[in-house]
DONU-159865 format. One record per residue (C-alpha): x, y, z. Coordinates in pm, whole numbers, plus 50000, padded with zeros to 5 digits. Layout:
% DONU-159865
XYZ;...
//
This chain:
% DONU-159865
167751787885856;168161803686196;167581839686095;164231856786129;163901869285773;162001840385621;162081835485246;159181823085032;158921785485014;160771778885340;159341755185599;160011741685945;159611707286098;157931707386438;158061679886700;155841680387010;156881665487344;154481671287633;154431658387988;150981647388103;150031622588376;147121603988225;145081574888349;144541541888173;142431546787861;143321583487826;145501598987557;146741633587460;146321653187137;147211687987019;145191712186806;146021746086662;145191773286414;146921758686106;146111729685877;148881707686015;147301711286361;143741705386241;142561741786225;141341738486585;138691713486478;137821686386724;137771659286459;141181668386310;143421670186616;146961655786601;147161625386826;150311621087035;151701587287139;153681573187430;155251540487543;155501524087887;159121535087895;158531571287794;155291577887987;154271604288098;155951620087792;153661621587487;155131629887146;154351632286774;155041601586561;156451622486277;157251659586254;154681684586133;155671706285835;154681742585889;155611773485683;158551791785832;157751824386011;154111815186082;152841821386433;150931790986553;148511789686845;147861755786996;146141738087287;146291702987422;143251681187471;142311648887647;141241618987434;139251589187559;138181560587337;139531578787032;137251608787093;138261642987220;136621648587557;137851682987656;140341710087562;142481732387774;140951765287880;141061792287615;143361813387833;145841784287840;146461786087464;150121788087367;151721807187082;155051803586906;156651816486586;158821791186403;162131799186235;164491769586284;164361740886036;163831715886320;161991727186631;160981705886929;158241720787144;158451707587498;155511715687720;153391704488014;149701696088005;147811698188334;144451680888332;143081704588595;143011732788336;140551715688108;137311732788009;134611719488241;137011695188415;135741689088768;133101716588740;129371718788694;128931716188314;125711736288306;127161764088518;130321764288310;128281766587988;126251795888118;129421813988220;130951808087877;127811821987712;128021853287925;131681857887841;131021853187469;128151877987480;130371904187642;133231895587409;131231899187088;129401929887213;132711947087286;134181933986961;131301948786762;131941982886917;135671980386853;135181969286495;132921998586418;135322021786598;138112009186374;136122019286067;135702054486200;139352056986298;140432047485947;138652078885825;136642057785584;133832075985412;130442061885326;128782067584988;125092058784983;124172052384620;120602048284499;118892054584170;116302078384322;117712101184589;115452102584899;114802139584851;111942159884712;112842188184475;110222215084412;110392246784208;109812278284411;109362303284128;112132324484279;114852331384025;117532335484293;116572303384475;114582283484220;114442250484413;113322237384747;115022204684848;113802184485146;114392148885266;111482125285217;110312098085457;112182069685285;114172046285508;117182055885301;116882091885409;118772103685710;117122095086040;116672121486303;119162107386551;122062082886582;122782086786212;125842069586074;126822103585938;127802112986293;130682088086287;131482085085915;131572111385647;128452103385443;127662113885087;124542106184885;124802098284513;121792094184284;119312109584042;116662135884108;112992137884026;113562168283802;114262162483433;117722170983307;116282184482983;114122209183179;117082225583351;119012255083220;122752256183278;122292282283551;119562262183726;121672230883711;124602248483875;122362263584143;120802229784218;124192212784239;125432238784485;122332235384698;122642197484704;126362199384780;125542216985107;123422186385196;126282162185108;124462150984795;126092144684457;123412144184185;123782121983880;122232137783573;121242113683298;119772121182957;115992117382973;115782092082691;118542070082838;116912072083180;113492063183039;114802032582855;116752020783159;114162027483428;110772023283258;112081998783002;114581974883160;113971979583532;110191981883540;109131962483230;111691934183250;113491931983584;110691941183822;108241913783716;110951887183705;112201896384050;108631892384171;108521857284024;106541866183712;107771847683405;108541870083108;106131851482883;103421854283146;104021891583159;102931894282799;100261867582783;098401876683101;098001913183010;100861927383213;101561949282914;098411944782706;095111962582745;091681951882627;088661969882495;088651995882774;091372013782577;088692026682348;087512048782630;090572048282862;093732050482651;097112046382812;098672078082948;101032094982711;103882088982949;103112052183005;106452044282845;108202076482743;108872079382374;112582074482311;113352091981988;111372104181693;112262073681488;110202052681727;106942070981678;106132049881377;104422018081487;106531987681423;109642005881304;111821991081575;109471964681710;109351928381604;105921913881667;105101877881729;101351872381733;099271842981834;095891840881663;094331867081440;094661904081493;097011933181463;099561942281724;101281974181819;104381981982015;104491976382386;104082013482444;101262017182192;098971987082183;096101988481939;092591992682064;090451961782035;086801962681946;085001937482169;082301932881905;084741926381626;085481891681494;089131900681515;088971905481893;091701880981984;094371885782246;097701893282086;101031881082219;103691906482133;107441904782174;109401936782215;112611939382018;113611969582227;114611946082508;118241946582398;118211984282382;116651985682729;119501964282859;122101986882695;120412016782857;120651999283193;124361993583133;124762029883031;123152042283352;125402019983562;128442032683367;127452068483440;127082061183810;130442043183813;132232072483648;130712096183901;131762074584197;135282068384070;135822105684073;134822107084440;136002076284628;139332067784787;140802034584886;139032018385185;135932039985143;132592022285166;130182023784872;126682011884960;124622004984647;120872002584692;118461981084494;118161964084159;118361994983938;122141995483997;122891958184000;125681962783748;127521988783955;129561966284194;131241948783901;132161982083743;133741993584068;135591960584105;136831958683746;140221942283692;143271951883487;142441988883467;145382012783443;144192048383496;142052066483745;140912102283762;141932119184082;139252132484314;137972167484275;135262187284435;132232164684461;129922186484264;132292195083982;133442159083949;129922146283920;129172171583651;132332162783462;131682125683490;128252128283338;128842156183091;129502132182809;126102116382865;124012147682889;122502169582626;125852186282563;127272154182421;124752149382145;122802171181915;119052171481919;119082150981603;120912121981771;118632092281810;118012075482144;119622043482018;122832061581936;122882078982273;122342046382457;124982027982257;127522055682315;126872056882689;127082018882727;130022013982495;132962013782736;132922007683113;134932031783326;138502024383422;139302015283782;142672023483933;144671996984115;144812021684404;141152012984471;141831976184532;140601980184891;137381998084801;134601982185006;131211976484846;127811968384996;124861959184775;121401957484931;118331944384752;115041959684869;112781938284652;112431900284647;114971878884468;113341853184237;113921816084214;116981806684013;114841792283734;112991824983682;116101845983735;117751827883445;115031841083212;116631875383228;118681881782913;121941886583105;121231869883433;124771856683481;126271891283432;123931906083692;124681878183937;128431881683887;128101918683954;126271912384281;129021889684411;131611916484331;130321933484646;131741925084987;128281923785147;125031914284974;121931921585181;118261912085175;115271919285395;114161882885426;115931849485427;113521837185160;115081862184920;118621854085035;117951816984988;116981822284625;120121842984571;122351816384726;120691789784514;121181810684199;124881815684284;125281778284328;123321767284021;124461794183780;128021801383895;128881769784089;129561789584409;128511772684731;127751790785055;129381784885391;129261797785747;131651818485953;131841826986323;128981848186444;126381831986219;127571848785899;126651832785566;129411836685309;130241828784948;133841820784859;134601840484542;138201837884420;140361852684695;137481869884873;134561860985091;131211877185023;128921880985322;125221874685260;123241892085531;119531892685613;118461923885793;115141941585824;114711976685951;111781992086131;110162026186116;111452059786233;109662060586568;110962095186651;109042108486355;106002085586354;105282089986725;104752127886720;103062126586379;100462101886510;099242126786770;099572157286551;096352177986543;096072173586166;096262135886204;093652135386481;091352157886283;091392134685984;090902104686213;087852120986375;086332128186035;086832092185928;085222078986243;082252102086199;082012091585839;081912054585935;080142058786263;079242026086438;081162005186185;084171982986212;086901994985980;089321973585784;092041993485610;094491986185329;096992007885145;098691992484842;100392001384516;097941998684230;099551968684065;098491932684024;101111918184255;099681938684541;096861913384554;094091938984603;091731918984382;092281888784606;091631911084906;088291921884763;087361885984682;088071875085041;086131904785181;083211895784956;083391860085085;083331871685446;080301893685386;078371866385207;079131838685457;078561857685782;076231882685941;078631911285870;077181915385520;073571915385638;074121940085919;076231964285715;078451973086013;081861967785852;083681987585586;086911982285395;088832014385326;091222007685039;093712032984910;095612024484591;098732044184505;099522050884141;103152061684116;103252056383737;106312033583746;104402006283559;101622025583386;100181996583186;099981974283490;098462002283696;095842009683433;094811973183401;094701968383777;092712000383828;090161989783570;089681955783734;089441969484087;086911996384003;084641970383851;084981947684155;084231976684393;081101985884198;079921949584197;080521943884569;079051977384679;075991970884465;075641935484603;075631946184968;073821979384940;071741985885255;068402002585202;067762032585422;065922024385745;067071987785751;069621972385989;070312005686151;072692005086442;072082027686736;074612051886872;076432050087199;073362059587401;071712025987441;073712012087151;072931977087025;076201960986925;076861931786697;076451899586896;080011888686813;081621922886835;084411932587072;082731953887335;086081969587419;086051988987093;086752025187183;085772056286985;088592075886831;087802106687041;088432088587364;091542069987251;093832098987330;091812111787626;094832105687847;096892130487649;096112164887787;098162180887511;095672168787253;092422174287437;091802207487267;092252191386931;089782163987016;087142184887194;085442198486886;081652198286867;080142164686796;083182146186921;081832138187262;080742104787397;080432075687161;080282075586787;077602101886759;074282096386584;074392081186235;072452101485981;070312081385740;070952106685471;074692100485481;076042095285127;078352068085261;075472047585394;075572020185133;079332015485083;081071984285214;084261992885022;085552028385023;087952027684730;090222056384630;093262059984403;096022084984465;098622095884209;101722117384238;099662148984214;097502138684508;099742117084725;098582101485048;100152123385313;101722110585631;098902125685838;096262108885624;098062075685644;098442076986020;094822087286061;093812055485882;095902035186127;094222052186422;090672044586316;091192009786169;090271978886370;092131956386125;095061962385890;094831939485587;097771932885354;097471906485078;100381909384833;101241880484605;104921889784618;106411919384799;109621934984914;110001960485190;106701973485335;106731992285665;103042001585682;102011972185907;104761982786148;103492018486139;099982006186217;101141987486527;103322015786656;100742043186593;098312023986817;100892015487084;099012033987362;095452027987248;093252004887454;092181988487130;095431974486994;093881964386664;094891934086457;097171928586160;096351903285887;099241898785643;099971876685346;102541849585402;104181862285082;104871896085240;108391902885366;107131916985695;105181884985775;108431869285899;108861898386144;105341902586283;104871873286516;101611887386647;099961890386307;097451866786151;099121851685845;097081842085543;097451828685191;095721854284967;094971827284709;092621810184957;089731835184990;087721813585230;090601811785477;091311848785437;087651855685513;087891833985826;091041852685934;089321886185881;086351875786089;088671862386359;090561895586362;087331914886403;086241892586692;089511891486887;089211901187251;091111930687390;093501907487574;094321887987259;094981919887067;097221933387343;099231901287361;099761901586985;100841937986994;103401931087267;105041904287052;105881929486781;106241962786955;109761957187099;111281951486754;109331979686595;110392003986867;114091995286868;115241990286508;115192023486321;116982027385990;119992043286163;120612011286362;120021990486050;122652010885865;125102007286153;124561969586162;125201964785790;128411985185798;129411966486112;128831933385930;131301945085667;133871953785932;133351920686114;133801901185792;137161917385736;138131913586101;137321876386102;138921869785766;142071889085842;144801900985605;143271934185510;139881943685387;139571921885080;137861894485273;140731869685231;140181838085432;142561823885690;144881797585550;146901798585226;148261831885112;148381845484759;151311831984559;153561859984435;154981852984092;158201871784156;158951850284461;158531818484257;160761831183976;163521840884219;163561806684383;163271789984042;166451806283917;168301801584245;167711764084223;169131760983869;172661751683982;172251735784320;175631732484491;177301741584162;176231709383988;173641708283710;171481677583755;168071667083633;165731671383925;167081703884063;163521716284019;160401694684043;156901704483928;153881683084021;150591693683865;147051681683887;145281681383549;141611691283555;141031724183737;144771732283739;146021729883380;142551727583227;139451747883306;137021725183486;133321732283475;131841732983824;129441705183898;127071727484095;126201747083781;122741735783673;123121741383298;126471726883193;128261732782866;129931698782895;127541669582902;129691639883006;132491652883225;134001684883359;137261679283167;137071648082944;137391654282570;139141687782612;142771698282627;144661725982805;145291757982614;148161760082368;149921784782598;149931760082886;151101731082669;153931751982523;154981763082871;155031727082998;157061716582695;159651743682763;159811735083130;160221697983062;162931704982803;165011723083064;167561697483191;167181710383546;163471702283560;161241672583628;157591678483532;154841655183654;151121655883569;148741634883781;145111630683678;142111610483779;141301603783414;142051570283263;144851567083008;142281563782730;140431595582830;143651615282862;144381605282504;147211622582317;147111654582522;150811652082609;151951633982295;155471644082208;156251656882558;158441627182644;160091643782941;156751648183117;155971620983369;152291611283348;150131593983606;146531584983524;143781569283733;145041589084035;148511574084016;147501538283953;148861538683595;152031558383526;154691565383266;158031579883370;159351609283176;162261601982946;164661621883162;163971598083452;164581565983255;167841546083271;170391556383006;170451524582784;166691523682760;166651560782697;169091558882402;167191530182245;163951549482269;165441580482115;166921562781812;163641544281766;161821577681771;164241591981515;163521562881284;159811568881314;160311606081256;162381600780945;160041574880794;156991596280859;158711626680713;159631607880400;156051596880350;154731632280394;157431646380165;156601621679886;152881628079921;153381665679898;155491661479583;152881638979425;155491613179327;154311577879392;157801564179327;159181583079624;156401571879861;157431551280159;155221520880186;153331511480497;155641481380528;158701504280520;157101526980781;156351497081001;159921484880968;161191519381060;158911520581358;160101485881460;163641498781490;165671500781168;169361507981199;170621544081201;172431540880863;169141530980695;167461560980852;170231583580736;169891569480385;166441585280353;168241617980272;165711642380415;168341667280532;167191701480643;163591696480532;162631679080858;161391704981106;160851704881479;157101703081430;157501671781217;159711655581479;157091663181744;154371649181519;156221616581472;157051613781839;153331614881914;153091580481755;155901565281961;154511546482255;155321553582617;156061525682858;153381524183127;153631509383472;150771496683683;150461497384063;148031468484083;147041452584411;146821415984312;145051406684636;141751422384519;139391400484319;137921427384093;135541403083928;133991395684264;133871432884346;132091439684016;129561412084077;128571428784403;128801465584306;127421466983951;123831456384037;123671483584303;125151509984071;122771499583793;119761506984015;120981542184086;121821547783720;118281538083624;116691560683885;118921591383838;118791609683507;122151621383375;124241594483547;126271566283397;128861540083480;132411550983399;135521529183351;138281527983611;141521508283591;141131489783814;137871495883988;134351507683911;133121543083858;129771560783862;129501596083720;126681619483816;128121650083640;125141652383404;122541649583680;120801677683861;123341688784123;121011684784419;119771650784308;123301639784219;124671648184563;121791631184739;121981599584531;125781597984557;125531599984935;123071571384948;125011550584695;128161554784904;126381540585207;125061510485018;128351502684841;130381505585161;128071480985333;128091456585041;131881457984985;132971457385348;134741423985303;136981437185020;140081458485055;138511486884860;137061520884937;134211541284793;135441576384737;135271606484506;138651612384346;137171630484047;134571658184065;130981645384048;131871608384048;132071578984284;134751552784249;135411518684395;139201517084406;141941500584614;141871512984970;145371527484956;144901546084626;145301583684624;147081609984417;150091609884643;150831573784553;153471583484295;155041611984492;157361591384713;158891570084432;159211601484220;161141620484485;163221589684556;164231588784188;165101625584195;167071622984518;168971592484389;170071612684087;171111641184318;173131620384559;170371618484820;169611655684816;166171670984787;165421693084486;166201729584537;162771739484403;159581719284457;156131730184341;152911710484396;149751724984244;146161711984253;142621724084298;140531695684439;140421680484789;141721648284632;144861667884537;145581674884903;147151640284929;149881651784690;150761680284927;150521658385236;152801632185080;155361658784994;155241670385356;155721634485469;158861631585256;160171664685387;159381654485742;161241621385708;164261635085521;167611635085695;169391668185764;171961658985498;169241659285232;169551696885192;166421707585380;167761742885418;168081747185042;164731732184944;162081757984857;158611742684857;155601759684698;152481739484775;149761757584585;145991754684564;144001766984265;141161785384431;140991796784792;139901770185039;140951753385360;143731729585257;147301719485348;148771741385074;150781771685180;149851793284879;146981797884639;146221812384298;142761822584184;142181801083877;143641783583573;144441817283415;146771824683705;148411790583655;148881798383286;150471831783366;152841815683617;153831787383382;154451811483097;156791832283315;158611801183435;158931788583078;160521821282971;162931818183263;163731782883149;164741794582801;167131820482943;168661798183212;172381789883226;173181761382985;173691727783147;177201712783123;177521676183020;176511653383307;178901627183445;179231596383227;177331572783453;174511549583365;172241565983618;172681601583496;172861599283118;169911617682969;169311637782653;169061675382660;165701676682487;162991651482408;163211636282063;166851646682016;170111628382088;173311644782199;176361639281970;178061618982244;175091595782275;174971591681897;178631582581874;178151556682148;175761538881912;178051541881612;176181570381448;178181599981326;177211635581413;176831643281043;174381614481002;172281627281293;172231661781142;171111647180811;168361627480979;166781654081193;167881685181007;169021702281328;172431714381439;172671702281797;
//
C-alpha cells in the first residue's frame, strides 16, 4: 500500500512522535481536521504520553486509523491539569497526505509559537478579531466572485411579476410594461443583474383568457427584451389556487389564524349588511358553470338554525328574523383548491426546467410557490427537455394548461385535476441546481401550521431548497420548530453564525435578512414638486393640528380597529379630545385579494369612524386655535413643530414649488367654514382603480408628526422605513409607533413599540410620541437611519446569494451542501471489494467477509423522537420488523460460506422476538452486546452437527403434523408427545422413517427452525449488586414517570431503563437531562453509568457496556479461523451515536493488529446511516439505501464462486447453509445421504 492510487476501504495507521520540552504539570496533545484527531475541537484532542526515559519525546499510546489518501491538518497544543490551555498559532498548522499502511509523524513543538503565549491576551484577541474581519470580508468577495466566474445564472421566480402591464389601445404595440416599486423589482443601481445573468419568471396581471394569440406573442416578445419569462395559467386554475388555496386557506394560517376561527369569526361570513352591500361578483371567481348552483359541490356543516350557502355565496341574513343565527360552513372545495395549488406549482416547474442549467440559481419567492423547490429537486427522474429560447420554452411548457388544452365545455375540476396529475420530470444533469426559497410573510407556530391539509408536504418542499429565508427570526424560529416537531430535523450552527438543517446528504441554510427601501428612488420622490404640493394641501387642510398617519391593508389582521380604539382612548382620557387639535389620517388599501375579509373590515371601520367623529365633533367657534401670528399652542405640545412650507426652505431647488400663495409663514389662518373642521379621523379607502400613488404616500410622511402601525400579525412592511427616510433632513424628525407583532419592530430601535391589544398603553404611547422633544425625536431617528440608508434590495439580494455561496464553500465537496466528514458510499466500490475478498489468499474460509449491522435505524426504519405526533406509541422500533427485502438479503448473505453477519441491537431479547428466526448463521447481540448468540457458522463443529440434526428432527416432526392435518386423517397425525420427543433429539433413522420425501419444502424447514432455540451467552458483571441499584434508582425514576406524561420504565438485562419516547420531545429532553443528574449522584458508589444507548431512553447499565463489546471477541473468532488474518472485507453500519463504539472498536482492532494479519488486504467500510459527524468513513442517506446495498450484495453472494470443502478440522467444520447438513457431516453421524434426502426433500 505504498502507491498513491488509494482504493475504497483502505486505511492507514498513524503514530505521532513529537519533541517538546515541557515543565512539570504540562502535557502535549494533538488536534486536527478529522474525527480521529478530534475535528479540531478543544474537548476532543488526542493526548500524547511520555515517560521519564523518553522525555522530551511525546507519542500516541496506540495508532490512529485514518482513511488512506486523506489530507489531514493538525496542530499541537499544551495541556495543564487535563485541560487544553493554548494551541499553536494558526500559521503553524501542518498538513500531510497519508498513503503508507503505517506512518510515523515525527515533529517538533515549540511552546513559543502558542496563541497568546507570553503576549498581552487582550491585545492578541483584538488583533485576531481584526484579522478575522479582514479574512471574512475578503472571503465574502471571493465567494461571490466565484459564483460569477462559474457563469451561473439567476432565476427570480415569483407568482406575481413586479411589473405593471397596461393596454395602450395601439394595435402595433398593444401593451405598456413598466417595473413597479416592489422590492423584488430591479433596483436602480448595484443590481445583481450586473454580475449574474438574471431572468424573471412569473405571472402577469392580465388575464390569459383575454389575450388573443397575436397579443400573447407580442407581449412575450416585449417581456423577453426585459429578461422576463411569463407564465400563463388558465384563469380558473389560477383563481382556485390564488384566491382559493393561497388567500382563503394558507394566508390566514400563516398569520396564526386557526382554520376553524376563520369560519366562526366571520373571516368568510357576512352578516345583515349583505342585504344592502352584497359581496363583489369577483370576491371568489366562479370556477366553472357547474358551481353556480348553490351547494352542488359544497358540503355544509351548520351550527344552530339557518340556511348556509357556499363560501363564495353566503346567504343574506335578516337581522329581524328568528332564523338570524350565525352559520358555520365548511367548504368541500378545499381539496380542489389544494390540487389547483399543486397544478400551478407544476406549471412553474415545467417552465423552469426548460430554462435552467446545472449550477444555476433559482430563487423562489413567497408562499404561493412553496411546492416548487420539491418539484425542482425531485428524485429518480430520467428525462429532461433541453433548453430553448426562453420565450418559446415558456409557451411550450404551459401550452397544455392553457385554453388550447381544453374545450370550453371542460369543467374547472377536470382542468385542475389534469394540471396537477403528474409532476414534471427532473434530469439527473440538474443535480447541482441551487435553490433559494424566501418567505415574505410570517411563518406560523408549528401547531397552527399542522392544521393545513398537507402541511408536511409543504414543509418537505421548503427544505428541498439550499437556503430558506425569512425577514424576522420570530418567523424562522417557528419554521425551525416545525421542522423539528413534524420532520424530526434539528437545527445546528456553522461558522459565520449560519443556522442550518441537516437533511440527508445536504445542509439547508436558514437565514434571517431584512431589506430596506430604495433610497435612490425615495429620496428624489420625497422632494418632487407633486409630492410637496400634496403635502402643502394636507397641511392647509389640517392647519394647526397634529397629524397621526396610518396606511394599512383593509383586512382584520392589519389591526386598524384596534388603532381606532386606542385613538379613541387617547382622546377621551386627555386634553387632545377636548381641544380638537389632533387628527388621525387613515388610508386603507383594498387590493381585493381577500374580498370577504376586506368587506367585513371595511364595514366595521366605517362604523367606528362615524362613531368616533360624532363623539368628538367640535362646534364651530369653540376651542379655536390661533394661527402662527400670536399662536396659542397646546400646553404640552412640542414647540419645535415646523410648518411643512418651511421644512424644505434650505432646498433652493424646491423654493419655487413651495412659494405658492398662502404658503408663507406659519400654518395660515384656519377657516371656521372648513368642511374638515369636525373630523378627528380622516378615513379613506383606496382600491386598484384608485391606488395610493407614491407621491401621495410620501406627502403623508412629510406632514405626519407620528406614524402609527398596529398590525396583529404582519410580514414585510417598508412604510415605517420610508417615513423615517423621507424626513431625514427635516428639523422635526417625527416619531414611529409600531406594533410589537410587526416584522419591522425588530429593526426600528428608535420606534415606540406597543401591544395593539392594550388600548390604554397604545394611547399612552401615542400621547408620548406627540409630546416628544425635538432632541428625543432626533436621537431616535439616528438609531434607525443608518440601516435604512444602507440596505437597499440590491444589497439584500447580494447577501442572500452570497449566503448560498458561503454555505457551499464551508461545506465543501461541490454545491450540494455536503458536510465535512464521511463521504457518500458508492455501491459499485463495495461490490468490487466484496467479490475481491471472496477467495482471500486462494483459500475459502468462513469469515473472509464480515458484516456488522445495527438494528433500529439501519435495518429498520426508526421514527425520530423529535417528531411531535408519532405513529408508534411505545418505541421507535419495538414491535416492528425489517422489510422482507432486507430479511431475504441478510439470509442470502449469511448463507454464503464466506460471510459472517452480525446484528447488534439495544433491544432486549424478548423485544427482538422472532425477527431473525431461522437465520441460524446470523450472530445476534441484544441489550447492546450484553446478551449474545453466536451464529451457527461460528460454533464448534461437534456442537454444530448436533444442533443441525436436532433441527432436522424438529423439521420432520412438524412437517408430518402439518401434512396429516392438511389431509384430514387423524390416524396420520403426529401427537404432541411424538413432536416433543422429536424436538428432544430422536435418532436420524426414526426421523427418516416419517417418510415425508419431497413434500418438505425450504419454507417448511425454515418454519421449523424458527422453533429451535439458540444458545445465548451473557456478559454479566457479577460485581454489581443490581438489587441494591434498583432500590436506589427506582424511587427516583418513579417520580419522573409520574410527573412526565408519556414516559415509562422499560426492562434492561441487566440494568434499569426509562423511556420517554411517548413524551413531548421538549419535555422529554428536559426531564431526561435532570433525571441523569439525579441518578448519577445517587448511584455514584456503584460501577454503573447512566447513558442513552437507545433513542429516547435512559439506561442504568454496567459502566463498561457499549455496542462495541462484542466486536473484539467476534474478530478474534474470525481471525482464529483464518489463521490470524483479518477478513478481506469488513463492513460496520449504524445510525446512532451509540453505534460509533462499534466503529471505534473496529479501529482499535485494526490499530493493534500485527503486520502479518493482512492489513494491506483488509478493506474496511465503516458506514453511517444519515450524514453526521462520526468516526465512520462513509455514509448512506437512509434505510432505503441500506436495503438497496444489501440487495445488491445478496445477488453477488448467489453468483459467487462455490466454496470448496473446508479442511477436516474441528475448528473449521461448518455447514454450507443453515438448517442443512452436508453429506460428509451426515455420514460422520451414521446417516446415509439417501436418508437425508428423504428427510429434507432436498438434493444437496
